[in-house]
C-alpha positions in Angstrom: -6.0 23.6 -14.4 -3.5 21.0 -15.5 -1.7 24.0 -16.9 -1.7 25.7 -13.6 -0.8 22.4 -11.9 2.4 22.1 -14.0 3.2 25.8 -13.4 3.0 25.4 -9.8 5.3 22.3 -9.7 8.2 24.4 -11.3 7.6 27.3 -8.9 7.5 25.2 -5.7 10.2 22.4 -7.1 7.6 19.8 -6.6 6.9 16.2 -7.9 3.5 14.5 -7.6 3.4 11.0 -6.7 0.0 8.9 -7.1 -0.8 5.7 -5.7 -2.4 2.8 -7.9 -5.7 3.5 -6.5 -6.3 7.1 -7.0 -8.9 8.4 -9.6 -8.2 8.4 -13.2 -7.3 12.4 -13.3 -4.8 12.1 -10.4 -2.9 9.2 -12.3 -2.8 11.3 -15.3 -0.8 14.1 -13.7 1.3 11.9 -11.6 5.0 11.9 -12.3 5.1 8.5 -10.8 2.1 6.0 -10.2 3.1 3.0 -8.0 2.5 1.2 -4.5 3.0 3.0 -1.3 6.6 2.2 -0.5 7.6 2.5 -4.1 6.4 5.9 -4.4 8.0 7.1 -0.6 11.4 5.7 -2.0 11.1 7.7 -5.5 10.1 10.7 -3.3 13.1 10.3 -1.1 15.3 9.5 -4.3 14.2 13.0 -6.3 16.2 16.0 -5.9 12.8 17.8 -5.8 12.3 19.6 -2.5 8.3 19.2 -2.5 6.4 16.0 -2.5 2.8 16.0 -3.2 1.7 12.7 -2.3 -1.9 11.5 -3.4 -2.6 8.6 -1.4 -3.7 8.4 2.2 -1.9 9.9 5.3 0.1 6.8 6.1 1.7 6.6 2.7 2.5 10.5 3.0 4.1 9.6 6.4 6.3 7.1 5.1 7.5 9.3 2.4 8.4 12.0 5.0 10.0 9.2 7.2 12.6 8.6 4.4 12.9 12.0 3.1 12.6 14.1 6.3 14.4 17.2 4.5 11.8 17.5 2.2 8.2 18.9 2.3 5.6 16.2 2.0 2.0 17.4 1.5 -1.3 15.4 1.4 -3.7 17.2 -0.7 -6.8 16.2 1.5 -6.3 16.3 5.4 -8.8 13.6 6.2 -7.6 10.8 3.5 -7.0 8.2 6.0 -6.7 4.5 6.0 -9.2 2.3 8.2 -6.9 -0.5 8.3 -4.2 1.5 9.7 -6.6 3.3 12.1 -7.4 -0.4 13.5 -4.2 -0.6 15.6 -5.4 -0.2 19.1 -2.5 0.9 21.5 -4.1 -1.3 24.3 -4.7 -4.3 22.3 -1.1 -4.1 21.0 0.3 -3.8 24.7 -1.6 -6.8 25.5 -0.2 -8.9 22.8 3.2 -7.4 23.7 2.6 -8.8 27.3 1.4 -12.2 26.2 4.1 -12.8 24.0 7.0 -10.7 25.5 9.7 -12.3 23.5 7.9 -12.2 19.9 9.4 -9.6 17.3 6.9 -7.1 16.3 6.3 -6.8 12.4 4.2 -4.1 10.9 2.6 -4.1 7.6 3.4 -0.7 5.9 -0.2 0.1 6.1 0.0 1.6 9.7 0.8 5.1 11.1 4.1 6.5 12.0 3.2 6.0 15.3 2.8 2.4 15.0 5.8 1.9 13.2 7.7 3.4 15.7 6.7 0.8 18.1 7.6 -2.0 15.8 10.8 -3.8 14.9 10.4 -4.4 11.7 8.2 -3.3 8.7 6.9 -5.0 5.5 4.7 -4.7 2.2 2.4 -6.9 0.8 5.0 -7.8 -1.7 7.9 -8.7 0.5 5.9 -9.7 4.0 7.0 -13.5 3.5 10.7 -12.5 2.7 11.1 -10.0 5.5 9.4 -12.6 8.0 11.6 -15.4 6.9 14.9 -13.0 7.5 14.0 -11.9 11.0 16.0 -14.3 13.3 13.2 -14.7 15.8 11.0 -17.9 15.1 7.7 -16.0 16.7 6.2 -12.9 15.3 3.4 -10.9 15.8 2.1 -9.5 12.5 0.2 -6.2 12.4 -2.7 -5.0 11.5 -4.1 -7.3 8.5 -5.0 -10.7 9.8 -5.4 -12.1 6.1 -2.0 -10.7 5.0 -0.6 -12.6 8.4 -2.3 -15.8 7.4 -1.0 -15.6 4.1 2.8 -15.1 5.5 2.2 -18.0 8.1 1.2 -20.2 4.9 4.6 -19.1 3.1 7.2 -19.1 6.1 7.8 -21.6 9.1 7.5 -18.8 11.3 4.9 -18.8 14.1 2.8 -15.6 13.1 0.5 -14.1 15.7 -2.3 -12.2 13.8 -3.9 -8.9 14.8 -7.5 -8.7 14.1 -7.5 -6.1 11.4 -8.8 -6.3 7.8 -9.4 -4.1 5.0 -12.8 -3.3 4.2 -12.4 -3.3 0.4 -10.8 -6.5 0.3 -13.4 -8.0 2.5 -15.6 -7.2 -0.2 -14.3 -9.7 -2.5 -16.6 -12.7 -2.2 -15.9 -16.4 -3.2 -19.7 -16.8 -4.7 -19.0 -14.0 -7.0 -15.6 -14.8 -8.0 -16.6 -18.5 -8.9 -19.3 -17.0 -11.1 -16.6 -14.9 -12.9 -14.3 -17.7 -13.4 -17.2 -19.5 -14.9 -18.1 -16.6 -17.2 -14.4 -16.1 -18.4 -12.8 -19.4 -17.9 -9.6 -18.1 -19.8 -9.1 -15.2 -17.7 -6.1 -15.2 -15.1 -7.1 -14.8 -11.5 -5.0 -12.2 -9.6 -5.9 -11.8 -5.8 -4.4 -9.2 -3.3 -3.2 -11.2 0.1 -5.7 -8.9 2.2 -8.4 -10.9 0.8 -9.9 -13.5 2.7 -8.5 -17.1 2.6 -11.2 -18.7 1.1 -11.1 -16.1 -1.8 -7.3 -16.6 -1.9 -7.7 -20.0 -3.0 -9.5 -19.4 -6.0 -6.3 -17.2 -7.2 -4.0 -18.1 -10.1 -1.6 -15.7 -8.2 -1.5 -13.8 -5.0 0.0 -10.5 -5.5 0.4 -7.1 -4.0 -0.5 -4.2 -6.5 3.0 -3.9 -7.9 3.1 -7.7 -8.5 -0.1 -7.5 -10.4 1.4 -4.8 -12.6 4.4 -7.0 -13.6 2.2 -10.1 -13.9 -0.2 -8.3 -16.3 2.7 -6.9 -18.3 4.3 -10.5 -18.4 1.6 -12.9 -19.0 0.7 -14.2 -22.5 -3.1 -14.0 -21.0 -5.6 -11.6 -22.7 -8.1 -11.5 -19.8 -7.5 -10.9 -16.1 -9.8 -10.9 -13.0 -8.3 -8.4 -10.6 -8.8 -8.8 -6.7 -8.0 -5.4 -5.6 -9.1 -2.0 -5.3 -10.7 -0.8 -8.8 -8.3 2.2 -9.4 -5.6 -0.2 -10.3 -7.4 -1.2 -13.3 -7.1 2.2 -14.9 -3.5 1.7 -15.0 -3.7 -1.9 -16.2 -5.7 -0.7 -19.4 -3.3 2.1 -19.7 -0.3 0.1 -19.9 -2.0 -2.8 -21.7 -4.2 -1.7 -24.3 -4.7 -5.2 -25.7 -5.9 -6.9 -22.5 -9.1 -7.1 -20.8 -9.7 -6.5 -17.0 -12.5 -7.3 -14.7 -13.1 -6.4 -11.2 -13.0 -9.6 -8.5 -16.5 -8.0 -7.2 -18.6 -5.1 -7.3 -18.1 -1.9 -5.6 -14.3 -2.3 -4.5 -13.8 1.1 -4.0 -11.6 2.7 -1.1 -13.4 6.0 -0.3 -10.3 7.5 1.0 -8.3 6.8 -2.0 -11.0 8.6 -4.2 -11.1 11.9 -1.8 -8.2 13.8 -3.9 -9.4 15.7 -6.9 -7.3 17.9 -9.3 -8.6 21.1 -7.4 -7.2 19.6 -4.3 -3.6 19.1 -5.9 -3.8 22.6 -7.3 -4.4 24.1 -3.7 -1.8 21.8 -2.2 0.6 23.5 -4.6 -0.4 26.9 -4.3 -1.0 27.3 -0.5 1.6 24.5 0.7 -1.5 22.6 2.4 -1.1 19.7 4.2 2.3 19.5 5.3 3.0 16.0 7.0 4.9 16.6 10.1 5.0 13.5 12.6 7.2 14.2 15.8 10.9 13.6 15.3 11.0 11.3 17.8 8.3 9.1 16.0 10.0 9.6 12.7 13.2 8.6 14.2 11.8 5.3 15.7 9.7 4.5 12.7 12.9 4.8 10.4 14.4 2.0 12.0 11.6 -0.6 11.0 11.4 0.8 7.4 15.4 0.7 7.1 15.6 -3.1 8.6 13.0 -4.0 6.0 15.2 -2.2 3.1 18.4 -3.7 4.3 16.5 -7.0 4.0 15.9 -6.6 0.5 19.4 -5.6 -0.1 20.8 -9.0 1.4 18.1 -11.0 -0.6 18.6 -9.0 -3.6 
């Protein structure tokens, strides 16, 4: 099947992108493995006409927004994100009404429709930097309240959090992590900012998935406790064979991230399913929020 996938890639002029949380067999066939925005950028920069995005729907949407001329395929149609789906239009309208002069900043883990309603977009890696660069002192942050609180701690802005959360990172519990730290006192603790604040307090570093990849590569430590979805550990082991990794909790698995199989990638390339096609007006408006984030990165860089 892998050979057939390679043949179909050539026939379709396609590239395969896989998120860090994807199953091992999907990471192994991907041309690039990374976080959602990095993959979307790579998709936009590649000369290939077709992108097979192995992740969840909002990620494929971001790739399409940044490369509207390309065909973007999501191999499993119902691979969604519960966090992204927590944004409720009525709740958002209420926040807008309550804070009419606030800037609306959305996490990249949102649908294209949500991004189209927002002023700026950010990732977990650059959330604090983007918030700090926004001229307004009052910011509504959607949808992850733990990431919002982390931004609040790392900027002087007034951050108004939206009540959303990632169910996977919510599974990381302080008691379990404390036991792990006692068992592996020499291990470096890396925690995602979507985890609860009481868990973040136990971290040596609070990092996005791309930040964890870089930290493990650069650190002199040999053991690491990884506070994010378990799929990242496969990549970390592969790229750092002399180091050990332990998940920060049991069952840190995103069901939607594990839906795509080799058969689905094969079918996507063969049948050109499932194409991501947000409405053009939504894509245009969502692109504004994404481009503002990119521009802030250029200025800061």
